N, C-alpha and C positions, 0 to 999 in steps of 0.2 A: 376741388381738384384743379390744379393748374396744368394746362396742356401747353407745353413749350412750343410744339410744332404749330399750333394755332397762333400762339403769341408772336412767334418769329417768322411765320409764313414759309416754313420749310416742310419737306415731306417727312423727314426723320430728324429728331433731336435726340442725340445720345448724351446722357448725363448721369451723374450719381444723384439719386433721389435725396433730397434734404433729410437730414437726421438719420440716414441709413448708410449702408455700404453697397447697396444694390444698384447695379447699372441698369438704367431704363432707356428704352427707345420709344419716345412719344411720336405718334403719327397724328396728322390733323383730323379733325372731326369729318367724317364722311370719306376718309381715305379709301381708295379702291381695295377690293379684296386681294388683288394681285400683290399689292404691297405687303399686306399682312401675311399672305402665303409665303412671299419671299423671305420675310423676316423669320418666319418659322423654319423654312428650309435652311436658313443660315444658322440655326441653332437657338434662336431666342424663343422664349415661352410667351404665349399670348394670354392676356388677361382682359376681362370685360367687366364693366360696371354699368348698370346692374346686369345680372345674368339674364340670359334670354334675349331681350332686345336692348343691346347695350347703347348707352349714350357716350361712353368713353371706352376706348380700346387702347391698350399699351402693351409693350413687350418688355421682358426683362431677360438679362443673362441668367441662366440657371444659378440659383444661390447655393447649390451643392458644390459648385466649382470653387476652387481657391481664388484668391484675389487676382493673382497673375493670370490664371486661365480665363477668368471673367474678362479681364482687360484684353487678352489676346483674342477672344471670340468677338468682342465688340469691334476691335480694330480690323479684324479680318472681314467683317461684314461691310465695312465702308466702301471698299473698291467695287464689290459686287452690286451694292445699291447704286453707286454712281454710274457704273456700266449699264445698269438697267434704266438710267435716265432720271433717277430721283435726286432731289437736292437734300444734302445731309449736312448737319452741323454737329460737331462732336466737342464736348466740353474738354478744355485742356487737361483737366484732372484724369480723364479717361484716355485721351489721344496719346498714342506713342508712335512717333515717326518711324522707328525701326520696324515695329510690328506692321504698320500700314504698308511700308515699302515691301516687306516680305510678302504680304498678301497680294500686292500689285504684281510682283514677280511671279507668284504662283499662278495668277490669272493669265499672265503673258507666256507662261511656259509652253514650249512646243508640244508637250503631251496634251495640253488643254485644247490645242488646235492641230489636228493631224494634217500633215502636208498633203497637198493634192497628189493623187496617184496618176502617173502617166500610163495611158493604156499601152499594153504590150502589143507590138505590131503583129498582126496575124501573118504567119508564113505558111504557105502550103508547099510541103515537100513534094518533089516530083515523083517520089516513090515512097511507100510507107516505110517507116523505120522498122528495123528487125525487132522481133520480140526478144525481150531480155530473158535470159535463162539463169536460173540460180542452181548451183550444185546441191 
């Protein structure tokens, strides 16, 4: 098995596995569990060989997705990985600039980062407010 992340010295290599249509995300040998966890949180499925004490771990975009959804998921993962500090290389067959930019905008959206709240100034009324009556 060829591990492209080991070969190219990156944290994640996103590519279409030769002779298949499956999008793979290779990670280097001995990659931290936090990287594997992040890939899973981003929707990629983890695979190990051999099972139990793996020598090789990789992730794939779920194959039950259609081709466009697979590509969308792979491109949406890139900005999150970069933001987490990982080096990522994506094969041109998979990379889509528009999908990538959409994912970047989604990460930068105001909803993603709530605006800081200004404290409400405390005011002490000189006399208590009258009780409100309802008919």
